C-alpha positions as CSV (number, residue, x, y, z in Angstrom):
1,M,17.4,33.2,-9.8
2,S,15.5,36.5,-10.3
3,A,17.2,39.8,-10.9
4,V,17.8,42.1,-8.0
5,V,16.2,45.6,-8.5
6,Y,17.5,48.5,-6.4
7,R,15.6,51.6,-5.7
8,D,15.4,54.5,-3.3
9,V,12.3,55.3,-1.3
10,T,11.9,58.4,0.9
11,A,10.3,57.2,4.1
12,S,9.7,59.6,7.1
13,G,12.0,62.1,5.3
14,V,14.9,59.7,5.0
15,R,16.1,58.2,1.7
16,V,16.2,54.4,2.1
17,R,17.9,52.1,-0.5
18,V,16.0,48.9,-1.0
19,A,16.9,45.8,-2.9
20,G,14.1,43.5,-4.2
21,S,13.7,40.3,-6.1
22,G,11.3,37.5,-6.8
23,S,7.5,37.3,-6.6
24,G,5.0,35.8,-4.4
25,P,4.3,36.4,-0.7
26,T,6.6,39.2,0.6
27,L,9.5,38.7,3.0
28,L,11.1,41.8,4.5
29,L,14.6,41.0,5.7
30,L,16.3,43.4,8.0
31,H,20.1,43.3,8.5
32,G,22.1,43.5,11.7
33,L,24.1,46.3,13.2
34,F,27.0,47.8,11.0
35,L,25.8,45.7,8.1
36,D,23.7,46.3,5.0
37,N,21.2,44.5,2.7
38,T,24.0,42.4,1.1
39,T,23.9,40.3,4.3
40,W,20.9,38.6,2.8
41,N,22.4,37.9,-0.7
42,G,22.7,34.2,-0.1
43,M,19.2,33.8,1.3
44,R,17.8,36.0,-1.4
45,Q,18.9,33.5,-4.1
46,I,17.0,30.8,-2.3
47,L,13.9,32.7,-1.1
48,S,13.3,34.7,-4.3
49,A,12.3,31.4,-6.1
50,T,9.1,31.4,-4.1
51,H,8.8,34.8,-2.5
52,R,9.1,38.5,-3.1
53,V,12.3,39.4,-1.1
54,V,12.7,43.0,0.1
55,T,16.0,44.0,1.8
56,P,16.4,47.6,2.8
57,D,19.5,49.3,4.0
58,L,18.4,50.7,7.4
59,P,18.9,54.4,7.7
60,G,22.5,55.2,8.4
61,F,23.8,52.0,6.8
62,G,24.8,50.8,3.3
63,Q,23.5,53.0,0.5
64,S,20.7,54.6,2.6
65,E,20.9,58.2,3.8
66,K,22.9,58.8,6.9
67,P,20.8,61.6,8.5
68,H,22.3,63.8,11.2
69,P,21.4,62.7,14.7
70,R,19.3,65.9,15.1
71,R,17.0,64.5,12.4
72,F,17.2,60.8,13.3
73,S,17.9,59.6,16.8
74,Y,19.3,56.1,15.8
75,A,17.4,54.5,18.6
76,I,15.7,51.1,17.8
77,E,12.3,52.8,17.8
78,S,13.5,55.3,15.2
79,F,14.4,52.6,12.8
80,A,10.8,51.3,12.8
81,E,9.4,54.8,12.0
82,P,10.1,54.9,8.2
83,F,8.5,51.5,7.5
84,P,4.9,52.6,7.1
85,D,6.1,54.9,4.3
86,L,8.3,52.2,2.9
87,Y,5.4,49.8,2.8
88,A,3.3,52.3,1.0
89,G,6.0,53.3,-1.4
90,L,6.8,49.7,-2.4
91,E,3.2,48.5,-2.1
92,L,4.2,45.7,0.2
93,G,0.9,45.0,1.9
94,R,1.5,42.5,4.7
95,A,5.0,41.1,4.9
96,A,6.7,38.5,6.9
97,L,9.4,40.2,8.9
98,V,12.8,38.6,9.4
99,G,15.5,40.3,11.3
100,H,19.1,39.4,12.0
101,C,20.7,40.7,15.3
102,F,19.8,44.4,15.5
103,G,17.4,43.9,12.6
104,G,15.5,41.5,14.8
105,A,14.9,44.2,17.4
106,V,13.7,46.5,14.6
107,A,11.4,43.8,13.3
108,I,9.9,43.2,16.7
109,T,9.4,47.0,17.2
110,L,7.8,47.3,13.8
111,A,5.5,44.4,14.4
112,A,4.4,45.7,17.8
113,R,3.8,49.2,16.5
114,H,2.2,48.2,13.2
115,P,0.8,44.7,13.4
116,E,-1.3,45.4,10.3
117,H,2.0,45.1,8.3
118,A,3.3,41.9,9.9
119,R,2.5,38.4,8.7
120,I,3.5,35.1,10.2
121,V,4.8,32.5,7.7
122,E,6.4,29.2,7.8
123,L,9.5,28.7,5.6
124,R,10.6,25.2,4.7
125,F,14.0,24.5,3.3
126,F,13.8,20.7,3.4
C-alpha cells in the first residue's frame, strides 16, 4: 500500500483538502453528502496499487474550507466550479471520475462542464 499524502489546494478561492496516493492513471473519487475523503480509504488501498487515487474533501466537508454561503452557494453546480483549478494545482491531466451519492452528481456535472478533464476507464477487481 502506498502512503497517503495530504495537501491543501486553493481552487476558485476555496481551500480544498486533498488526499492522494499511488501512481498510474488518475482516479478522482468524490464522496457523498455529509461525508469526507475517508469514505474512500478502503478502496484507496486497493486502487492505489495500480492507479493514482485522488480524494478531495468537497468544499464545506471534512478538512476543506467551509465558505460562507455568500461566497459559495452549495448547489451541485457550485461544487464542480473549483475542479479546473484543482486539476491544474495537482497536475491531474485527464482523470476517471467516480462519485458516491452526492459526489456522483458532482462528477456528472464536472464531466458535462469540463469533458476535457474526464476519462472513461474500466476497473477490474476479479
